[in-house]
C-alpha positions in Angstrom: 102.5 104.0 139.7 103.6 103.2 136.1 101.8 100.1 134.6 103.0 98.7 131.1 101.1 95.9 129.5 102.1 93.7 126.7 99.9 92.8 123.8 97.8 89.7 124.4 98.6 86.7 122.5 96.8 83.4 121.8 98.8 80.2 122.4 97.4 76.8 121.4 98.5 75.1 124.7 96.9 74.6 128.1 97.5 77.3 130.7 99.2 74.6 133.0 101.8 74.0 130.4 102.7 77.6 130.0 102.7 78.1 133.8 105.0 75.2 134.2 107.4 76.6 131.6 107.3 80.1 133.1 107.9 78.8 136.5 111.4 77.8 135.5 113.4 80.9 135.2 116.0 78.9 133.3 113.5 79.1 130.4 113.2 82.8 130.6 116.1 83.3 128.4 114.3 81.8 125.4 111.7 84.7 125.6 114.2 87.3 125.5 115.5 89.0 122.2 118.7 87.1 120.9 121.6 89.3 120.4 120.4 92.0 122.7 121.0 90.2 126.0 124.3 89.4 127.6 125.5 88.1 130.9 122.7 85.7 131.5 122.6 83.7 134.6 119.6 81.8 136.3 119.2 79.2 139.1 115.7 78.2 138.3 114.0 80.6 140.8 115.6 83.8 139.6 117.6 85.2 136.6 119.7 88.2 135.8 120.7 89.6 132.4 122.0 92.7 130.9 120.0 94.5 128.1 122.2 96.0 125.4 122.4 99.7 125.9 120.5 99.5 129.2 120.7 98.2 132.6 121.3 94.8 134.3 117.9 93.3 135.2 117.3 90.8 138.0 114.1 88.8 138.3 112.8 86.2 140.8 109.6 84.2 141.2 107.3 85.7 143.8 104.2 83.4 143.9 101.0 83.5 141.9 98.0 81.3 141.6 98.5 78.3 139.1 97.8 78.0 136.3 96.3 81.6 135.6 98.8 84.0 137.3 102.6 84.0 137.8 104.2 86.8 139.7 107.8 87.9 139.4 109.6 90.9 141.1 112.9 92.7 140.7 115.9 91.7 142.6 118.5 94.1 143.9 120.4 93.7 140.7 117.7 95.9 139.0 117.9 99.6 138.7 114.6 100.0 140.4 111.9 97.8 142.2 109.1 96.5 139.9 106.8 93.6 139.6 106.1 91.6 136.4 102.9 89.5 136.4 101.9 87.0 133.6 98.2 86.4 133.3 97.1 83.3 131.5 93.4 82.6 130.6 92.6 79.2 129.0 89.6 78.5 127.0 88.9 75.4 125.0 92.7 74.4 125.2 93.9 77.7 123.9 95.5 80.2 126.3 95.4 84.0 126.1 98.5 85.5 127.6 99.7 89.0 128.8 102.3 90.5 130.7 101.9 93.4 133.2 104.8 95.4 134.6 104.2 97.8 137.6 106.7 100.2 139.0 106.9 103.4 141.0 108.8 105.5 138.6 109.6 109.3 138.4 108.6 111.0 135.2 112.1 111.2 133.9 112.7 107.5 134.2 109.2 106.7 132.9 109.9 108.6 129.7 113.1 106.7 129.3 112.0 103.2 129.8 108.4 103.1 128.9 108.8 102.4 125.1 111.8 100.0 125.5 110.0 98.0 128.1 106.6 97.9 126.1 108.8 96.6 123.1 110.5 94.1 125.3 107.3 92.8 126.9 105.6 92.5 123.3 108.6 90.6 122.3 108.3 88.2 125.1 104.6 87.6 124.5 105.4 87.0 120.7 108.2 84.4 121.7 105.8 82.6 124.0 103.5 82.2 121.1 106.5 81.2 118.8 107.8 78.5 121.3 104.4 77.2 122.4 102.2 78.1 119.5 
């Protein structure tokens, strides 16, 4: 199993506010790198987008435990099955957030995607802080 974690960021908002924002997949586009994403679609519960120089990714909400854990999983549009979990831990009105990606990847695919995905998840974490910080 391949596990890729984003950096942790502190956001000056309650966890419930962030959970609510992330629970609407229409908002996910705001977290992605501008200029590197095309073919964006969303119906609120799932989204799909193409990453420049890479594959089309499909994500859908898959439960979780409000307000501390939101689960997403790959749709059939993605090149391989994976899960993407967002963990939100609130203390004194400030929330620490991190993303965790898990997939069963062969060695070749892992070598190709590990660094770009780590960069993408770090970018998403940074954008959460910019949007809500």
